C-alpha positions in Angstrom: 21.3 147.3 89.6 23.5 146.2 86.4 23.6 148.9 83.7 21.6 148.3 80.6 23.5 148.5 77.2 21.6 150.0 74.3 23.1 149.0 70.6 21.4 150.2 67.1 22.7 149.0 64.1 21.6 151.9 61.6 19.2 153.8 63.3 15.5 153.6 64.7 12.2 155.2 63.2 9.2 154.6 64.8 7.4 154.4 61.8 9.0 151.3 60.9 6.4 148.2 60.8 7.2 145.2 63.1 6.6 141.5 63.4 5.8 140.4 67.0 8.2 137.7 67.8 6.2 135.4 70.1 9.2 135.4 72.7 7.9 137.0 76.2 10.3 139.8 77.0 11.9 139.9 73.8 9.8 142.7 71.8 10.4 144.9 74.5 14.3 145.1 73.7 14.1 145.4 70.1 11.5 148.4 69.7 8.5 145.9 69.2 9.5 143.2 67.3 11.3 142.1 64.0 11.1 144.9 61.3 8.6 143.5 58.7 10.2 142.0 55.4 13.5 141.4 57.3 15.4 138.3 57.5 16.9 137.3 61.2 19.7 134.5 61.7 18.9 132.7 64.9 22.2 130.9 66.0 23.7 128.7 68.6 25.3 125.7 69.7 23.5 122.2 70.2 20.4 122.2 72.5 20.3 125.7 72.6 17.0 126.1 71.5 16.9 127.1 68.0 13.9 124.7 66.8 11.6 126.3 69.8 12.5 129.7 68.8 11.5 129.2 65.4 8.3 127.6 66.2 7.2 129.9 68.8 7.7 132.6 66.1 5.5 130.9 63.7 3.0 130.2 66.3 2.7 133.6 67.3 1.7 134.4 63.6 -0.9 131.5 62.9 -2.7 132.6 66.2 -3.1 135.9 64.5 -3.9 134.5 61.3 -0.7 135.2 59.4 -0.2 131.6 57.5 3.3 130.5 58.3 5.8 127.8 56.7 8.9 126.1 58.5 11.0 124.7 55.5 13.5 121.9 56.9 16.7 121.2 55.3 17.3 118.5 57.3 15.1 117.3 60.3 12.1 115.0 59.3 9.0 117.5 59.5 7.0 115.4 61.8 9.9 114.8 64.0 9.9 118.9 64.8 6.0 118.9 64.8 6.0 115.8 67.6 8.9 118.0 69.5 7.2 121.4 69.8 4.0 119.9 71.0 5.5 119.5 74.5 4.9 123.6 74.7 1.4 123.6 73.5 2.7 124.1 69.8 0.1 121.9 67.8 0.2 123.5 64.3 -2.5 120.3 63.3 -5.3 122.7 62.9 -3.8 125.3 61.3 -2.8 122.7 58.8 -6.1 122.1 58.0 -6.8 125.7 57.7 -4.2 126.0 55.1 -2.7 128.7 57.5 0.7 126.6 58.4 2.8 123.8 56.6 5.6 122.0 57.4 8.1 121.2 53.9 11.0 119.2 53.6 13.5 120.1 51.1 16.6 118.1 50.5 19.3 121.0 49.6 21.2 118.4 47.6 18.6 117.6 45.2 18.0 121.0 43.5 20.4 122.8 41.9 18.6 126.1 43.2 17.0 126.0 46.3 15.3 129.3 45.6 12.9 128.0 43.2 11.5 125.5 45.8 11.5 127.8 48.7 9.1 130.3 46.7 6.8 127.7 45.3 6.3 126.5 49.3 5.8 130.1 50.3 3.2 130.5 47.8 1.3 127.5 48.4 0.0 128.7 51.5 0.7 132.7 50.8 2.9 132.6 53.6 3.7 135.7 55.9 6.2 134.1 58.0 8.8 131.7 57.2 11.7 129.9 58.7 14.4 128.1 56.6 16.3 125.6 58.8 19.6 125.2 58.6 20.9 127.4 56.2 24.3 126.3 56.8 23.5 123.2 54.4 22.8 125.3 51.4 26.6 125.9 51.0 28.3 123.0 53.1 29.7 122.0 49.8 30.8 125.7 48.7 34.6 126.1 49.0 34.8 129.5 47.5 33.9 132.4 50.0 32.8 134.8 47.3 30.6 132.2 45.6 29.3 131.0 49.2 28.6 134.8 50.0 26.9 135.2 46.5 24.5 132.3 46.9 23.1 133.1 50.3 23.0 136.6 49.4 20.7 135.7 46.3 18.2 133.4 49.1 18.0 136.4 51.5 17.0 138.5 48.4 14.6 136.2 47.1 13.0 135.8 50.5 12.5 139.5 50.6 11.1 139.6 47.4 8.1 137.6 48.5 7.6 139.8 51.1 8.0 137.5 54.1 9.5 138.0 57.2 11.7 134.9 58.2 14.1 133.4 60.1 17.2 131.4 59.1 19.0 129.0 61.5 22.8 128.1 61.6 25.1 126.5 64.4 28.0 127.8 66.4 30.0 124.8 66.7 30.4 123.8 70.7 34.2 124.7 70.8 34.1 127.8 69.2 31.1 129.7 70.8 31.2 132.8 69.0 33.6 135.9 68.9 35.1 135.4 72.4 36.8 132.4 71.2 37.6 133.9 67.9 35.0 131.9 65.8 32.2 132.8 63.6 28.6 133.0 64.6 27.5 130.6 61.9 28.8 127.4 60.6 29.4 129.1 57.3 30.8 132.4 58.6 29.0 134.3 56.2 25.3 134.3 57.2 25.9 136.7 60.1 26.9 139.5 58.0 24.1 139.4 55.1 21.0 139.0 57.7 19.2 142.0 59.0 19.6 140.5 62.5 21.5 138.0 64.3 20.2 136.6 67.8 22.8 134.2 69.7 21.5 131.8 72.0 23.4 130.2 74.9 23.4 127.0 76.6 26.1 126.8 79.9 26.2 124.2 82.3 25.2 120.5 83.1 22.5 118.7 84.8 20.3 120.9 87.1 23.0 123.6 86.7 22.1 124.6 83.1 21.7 128.5 82.6 20.4 129.7 79.0 20.8 132.9 77.7 19.9 135.3 74.8 21.7 138.1 72.9 20.8 140.2 70.2 24.2 140.6 68.1 22.7 142.8 65.2 19.3 144.1 64.4 19.0 146.7 61.6 16.7 149.8 61.8 16.2 148.9 65.6 17.5 150.2 69.0 18.0 147.0 70.6 19.4 145.9 74.0 23.1 144.5 73.9 23.0 142.7 77.2 23.3 139.1 77.5 19.5 138.4 78.5 18.6 135.4 81.1 16.2 132.9 79.1 14.4 129.8 80.1 12.5 127.1 78.0 9.3 126.3 80.1 6.2 124.9 79.5 4.9 127.1 77.3 8.1 127.7 75.4 10.8 130.1 75.4 10.8 133.5 77.5 13.3 136.2 78.8 13.6 136.2 82.5 13.6 139.9 84.3 16.5 138.9 86.5 
């Protein structure tokens, strides 16, 4: 049996309140879930399951009566809504109850996206939030210091709202992570300012495809540092016990 690796960013405390992820097998690897009020970066290449992860996290919340909101900066909300129905995530009922909302925000139409995000969160008193993808916010910011400041202000805004949030970014397919010297996000900044980083990977083609998940960072958490086998089935994403 392979040796399991455990990592801890800044130590752990059993008194830390946590939010379940909704991903079977993942909570056991991160002491029960995400730290309440934290912001987690979900990153990976094309087709690795970032949208599914986000919707599954929000689905977990609404089933428990925790309002959630998916703020997309790129895709049509209706497309996302229809795509995840294949996993049984039909948010229609929860939208009618005021427990869930898909919202689109064009990041190039406002000078400060934070105000729009706060308004969206307040509209349903959301507890779980997805902002997808965070990389669009700084696409035309050339100065690294300015980009870092802008992204940091967004994360601080999310924390101030008291939500437990996911932000997403992409890893370009030709530079998947640190093994090729690349960054863990398109902007090269998000991984440093987020409280946690989860990397989704996809290898192979056709029926030879294999998927995996790695917890790269998780503050205040003792977490697995292994590459964890993962699959997308009829009920969404889950870790395999290989």
